N, C-alpha and C positions, 0 to 999 in steps of 0.2 A: 367533599367526599374523598377519602384516601384511595388512591389507585396504585397499581403496580407500575413502576416507572418503565418507560421505553428505553432500551439500551442500544446505543450505537457504538460501532467499532470503526475507528478511523485509522487506516494504514497508509504509511508512506510508500515510496518506491524503495530502491536500494539494491537492485539486481539480486545477487546471491544472498546478501545480508537481509533481504526482504523475507527470508524464511523465518526471521524472528517473529513475524506476525503469527506463524503457526504455533510457536511456543506460547504466545499470549492466548490464542484461541484454545489451545489444549488446556490451559489453566482455567479459562472460563467454562469449558466443558466439565472439567473435574469439579468445579464449584457449582455446577448446575445453573449457570447463568446464561440465558439465551440472548442471542443478538437479534434485534428487530430491524436495525438499519446498518447497512455496510457501506462505508464511503472509502474509496481507494483510488490511488494513482499508481500507474506503472505496476510494479510487483503487487502492491496492495490491491489494485483493481483486478489483476489476474487471479489472485487467491480468492477475492470476494466473489468473482463470477462463478466459481465452483462451490464455495462455501454456502452461498445463498441458495444453492440447488441440491442440497443433500449430501455433499461431500463433507466429511469430518476433517479435523486437523490431521488425524492419523492417516486418512486416505491420501492426503496431499503429501505428507511427509514420505509416504511409501514411494513416491516418484523418484526420490533421491537415493534410494537404496539400490544395490546391485541386483540384477535380475533374479538371482538365485535366493535372495533374501526377501523379495517382495511378497506381501501377503494379501494385498488388496485385489479385488476383482473388477473394480470400476476402471473405465478407460483412463489412461494416464497421458500427460502432456510430455512428450519426449524433448530433450534438450535441443535436438537438431531443428525443432520447429522455430527456434530463434534465429536461424541462419538462412535468410531468403535471398534468392537471386533477383535481379532487376525485372520489373514488369515492362510491358510494351511502351507505356507512356514514359517511363524513366529512360528507356533506351532511345526513344525518339527525341528527347530533350537533354542535351549534354549538361546543361546547368542543373537540371533535376537529378540526373544520374550521378553527378559529382557532389550532391548535397549531403551524402552520407555513404558509409561503407556498405551497408546492407539494406535489404528491403524487409519490412515487417509483414509483407503479404502472406508469407508462409505460415506465420503464427495465426493470422486471421483465418486462413483456410482450415488449419488444424482445430482451432477453437470451434469453428462452424460445424466441424465434423463430430467432435466429442462432447460438446456441452449438452447437457440434457435438454435445455431450452435456450434458444437464441433470441428471445423476445423479452425486453424489459417488462412489458405490459402483462406478461403471463406469470411473473414471479410472485410468490406468496409473501416474500420479504422484500424490503426496499434495498435496491442496489444502485448506488450513485458513483459514476465514473467521471473523472475530470481529465481534460487534456488542454493544451494551449495552442492557440492559433499562431502559426509562425509569421503571419502577415500583420501581426499587431492588434488583432481584434480581441485579445484577452482570453479569459478562461472559457472553455466550452464544457458544459455538464450534460451527461447522458443519464437517463433514468426517470423515475416517476416525477412528474411536475416539471420536467426539463425536456430534453430531446428523447422521446420514447420511441420514435419511429425508426431509429438506427439500430441494426442488430447488435447484440451484446458483443459478438466476436469482433466487429469492426470498431466499436467504441474502445474495447480493451486494447486492441492492437494499436490504435492511435495513441492511447495513454502510455503505451510501452515504448513509443518511438523516441528513444533518447537521442537528442541532437548530436550529430557527428558520427554516432554509431549507426543510426538508422536514418533513411531518408524520410522527410515528413510524409505522413500517411494521408492520402486523399479521402475525405468524407464529404460527398457532394461536391460543392464548389470550393471547399476550404481545405487547407493543408494543415494538419495537426501534428503536434509533438507531445512529449512527456509533460503532463500537467504540472510537474514541480518547477517548470521554468517560471511560472507565474505565482504558484503558491505551494509551499511545502506540504501543508495539510489543509484540507477543506473542511475544517471543523464547523464552519458556518452552515455548510450544507446539512450536517447532522442536526443542528439546531432547527433549521427551517423545516426539516422533515419530522420534527416533533420529538426529538430525543430529550430525555430528562437526565440521563447519565451517559457520558461519552468516555469510552476507553480509547486512549491514544497510544499508538505504537509507531514510534518514529526511530529509524535506524541511524539517523544522522546525529552523532554525538561527538564533539571534539575531545581529543585526548587531553587529559589534565596532567601536565608534567609534574612528576614528584620532585621534591627538593633534592638538589644535587644531581638530578638526571640530565642526560645529554639532550640539548635542545633539538627540537624537530628540524630546525634550520640546518642541522648537520647530518640529516638522514636521507638526503637526496630529493630529487624533484617529485617522485611518486608520493612520498610521505608528506611533503609540503603541500602538494596538490590535494591530497585526500583530507588533510587537516583543514585546509582553506574551505573546501566544499562543506565539511562538517560544521565549521564555524558559521558560514553564511546561512545554511539551511536550519541550523539549530536556533539561530537568532530570529529567523523568520517564524519559526514555530513558537518561540516565546512571545513574540508580539501578537501572534494570532490568538493564543490562549488568553493573554492579558486583555485583548479586545473583547473576547467572548465573556470573560469575567465581568467586565464593566457593562456590557450591553445586556447580558442575560445572567444576572446573579443567581437565578434559581437553578441554573443548569450545573450539574456536578461533572467536573472533568477529572478523570483519573489517568494521570500520565504514567504509564507502566513501562516506558521506554528504557531498555537496559543500556548499559555502557558497552558499546560494541566498537569503540574507536580503533581497537587494535586488530580488527579482522578485515580481511580483504572483501571488496565488493564483487570480485569475479572468481575467486578460487573455490572449487567444490569442497576443499578441505575445511572451509569455514562453516559448512552446513551444520555439522554435529555440535561444535562448541557454541555457535550462535543460538541454535535451538535450545540447548541446555540452559544457557544464561538467561535467555529471554523468558523461558518457562519459569525458572526459579524466581526471578525478580517479579514477574507478573503475578505469580501465585502468592507471593508475600503481600504485595500491595492489595490485590483483589480480595484475598481472604480477610485482611483487616477491614476492608470496606464492607464486606458482607457481614462481618460481626457487628459493624456499626449500623446495619440495616439499610445501607445505601441501595441495595437491589430489591428491597421489600416495599418501600413506600416512597412515592414521589414527594420530595421535600423542597424547601425553599433555601436550603443551605448549599453553598458552593464550596467544594473542596478540591484541592489539587494534590495528588500523590506523586511523588518524584522518586524514581528509581535511584 
């Protein structure tokens, strides 16, 4: 019996560049393709927590506009939520206090305040959030069929705790950090959740030097560091997709990740061009997939679209 495929969206982290996921979601909305399963880490998890609860891509994009240009009426997540002071436990333990520059507690409190629902078990769509145990216990997954007892706000905060910038976030007896430490994308979670089609949005893309161009080695430590991060995480993504291809040949993976290598992870000036490029590239790939009937009937053909 032919059935409509279950669509999953898998979004990486990427700080400011993570707004690329909104460009992809906007393209999916325009093509009238619904997302049944949302898997995210860091920025991907943050966007997923709102998107699975009735926020549209446009609602979240509105957060980045100046106050006088905002049109949305839904509660917004202010940027200052990302800058938290130490909590009592951190102040009492010098080693913990010096394990990062900031606390992620403020983000957790703000999410607890503005999320329509803070319980994974009450969601109508599947939301899966990944984090990494700093004490070497591997990946921790929150959501349906995993850890459902932890509030969404706490799970997302842990997933956003980038090492060095934030102190590891305590969840029960464990201390967690950004899930990309152990896995760039958790595509396997989407498969386990029953996805037939997986839309991948990954902001980590290495810059491809054009013939005759000046080597990145001559552009300073910031550019070399950014390129190194992109190389490592992009390679991890390729291996993950290849593994899914071999283990689950019936699952279709649409990689709509745009080339964002030239944009900053931290500058607000990157928001507009990142949104535009991610939307444009995603719309092209997804529209072609829709014409092929990818979103109409669950098939046994595996395809990979590359931006």
